[in-house]
Legacy VTK file of the C-alpha trace (Angstrom):
# vtk DataFile Version 3.0
C-alpha trace
ASCII
DATASET POLYDATA
POINTS 126 float
-71.800 7.769 29.286
-71.824 6.505 33.009
-68.787 4.614 34.121
-70.642 1.350 34.804
-71.544 1.205 31.071
-67.927 0.707 30.160
-67.165 -2.072 32.630
-66.802 -5.634 31.234
-69.208 -8.052 32.973
-68.621 -11.744 33.667
-71.035 -14.169 32.248
-72.582 -16.127 35.033
-74.396 -18.847 33.217
-75.433 -19.958 29.702
-78.395 -22.124 28.740
-80.156 -23.410 25.677
-83.685 -22.612 24.794
-86.164 -25.429 24.983
-88.672 -26.206 22.219
-92.261 -26.040 23.481
-95.924 -25.684 22.372
-97.857 -22.678 23.478
-101.231 -21.169 22.655
-103.216 -23.338 20.300
-100.115 -25.302 19.247
-97.516 -22.753 18.288
-94.113 -24.200 18.169
-91.553 -21.906 19.754
-88.352 -21.892 21.739
-88.513 -20.844 25.361
-85.374 -19.051 26.280
-86.365 -18.857 29.936
-89.551 -19.164 31.918
-91.104 -20.465 35.083
-88.243 -22.388 36.856
-85.639 -19.674 36.115
-87.774 -16.672 37.204
-85.600 -15.630 40.148
-82.569 -15.285 37.876
-84.320 -12.944 35.413
-86.488 -10.897 37.757
-88.618 -8.933 36.782
-89.215 -10.961 33.660
-91.236 -14.096 33.813
-90.701 -15.617 30.309
-88.884 -14.922 27.106
-89.832 -16.891 23.943
-88.685 -16.885 20.331
-91.392 -17.902 17.879
-89.575 -17.714 14.533
-90.686 -20.311 12.005
-90.525 -20.911 8.279
-93.487 -23.371 8.260
-96.928 -21.729 8.677
-98.198 -24.864 10.436
-95.772 -24.002 13.276
-97.553 -20.779 14.115
-100.827 -20.121 12.349
-103.003 -21.615 15.204
-101.845 -18.590 17.118
-102.554 -17.558 20.682
-106.429 -17.404 20.946
-108.370 -15.811 23.666
-106.520 -16.010 27.048
-106.117 -13.916 30.219
-102.942 -12.459 31.642
-104.259 -11.100 34.844
-102.353 -7.859 35.455
-98.880 -8.449 34.072
-96.876 -6.566 31.478
-96.193 -8.126 28.033
-93.638 -6.933 25.469
-93.671 -8.229 21.974
-91.016 -7.345 19.356
-91.788 -8.496 15.815
-88.779 -9.544 13.600
-90.760 -10.716 10.574
-94.412 -11.009 9.678
-97.141 -9.465 11.825
-99.308 -10.370 14.753
-102.924 -9.147 14.984
-103.936 -8.393 18.561
-107.404 -7.938 19.969
-108.890 -7.815 23.509
-112.213 -8.229 25.196
-112.589 -4.421 25.622
-112.713 -3.922 21.769
-109.150 -2.753 21.345
-107.373 -4.190 18.318
-104.167 -3.549 16.256
-101.323 -5.004 14.383
-97.729 -5.390 15.424
-95.535 -5.248 12.243
-91.912 -6.318 11.675
-89.510 -3.934 13.509
-92.431 -2.715 15.878
-92.897 -3.319 19.613
-96.146 -3.671 21.561
-96.023 -2.987 25.273
-99.297 -3.931 27.031
-100.446 -3.762 30.587
-102.788 -6.743 30.729
-105.561 -5.787 33.182
-107.161 -8.335 35.361
-110.460 -9.618 33.886
-109.547 -8.672 30.275
-108.776 -11.420 27.796
-106.932 -11.068 24.573
-105.487 -12.930 21.625
-102.483 -12.677 19.279
-102.771 -14.228 15.909
-99.503 -14.495 13.815
-99.713 -13.669 10.094
-96.802 -14.358 7.711
-95.479 -11.703 5.309
-93.742 -13.298 2.246
-94.075 -16.655 3.992
-91.951 -15.526 6.987
-92.894 -15.118 10.684
-90.901 -14.353 13.813
-91.134 -12.442 17.047
-89.976 -12.257 20.510
-92.550 -11.926 23.308
-91.632 -11.427 26.994
-93.798 -11.336 30.061
-92.838 -9.386 33.167
LINES 1 127
126 0 1 2 3 4 5 6 7 8 9 10 11 12 13 14 15 16 17 18 19 20 21 22 23 24 25 26 27 28 29 30 31 32 33 34 35 36 37 38 39 40 41 42 43 44 45 46 47 48 49 50 51 52 53 54 55 56 57 58 59 60 61 62 63 64 65 66 67 68 69 70 71 72 73 74 75 76 77 78 79 80 81 82 83 84 85 86 87 88 89 90 91 92 93 94 95 96 97 98 99 100 101 102 103 104 105 106 107 108 109 110 111 112 113 114 115 116 117 118 119 120 121 122 123 124 125
């Protein structure tokens, strides 16, 4: 293993996530985004959308553009059904990752679906 992998690192700053609404009213916690971008370059945003109440996430993230950025979604529990305006569709299940290059002019949607009443995932934009 490279030497730099064994060095201890100093924590520079800690912060708390903020509860926010995204998509069509999905309640989530934003770990960082927007004002903190320079500190986390190349990432733009990191969210945590775990929830026990379906009303917190079932509205989902209906049709929206991303205009040429990368998105990474890691599902912890439940699934997310994804579709785009080019006819591509799929499901991201618990333990799976979706990495997508969102092309300019293409819109897509992500719709959360619980499994055994549970839902949770971590999407990041970069």
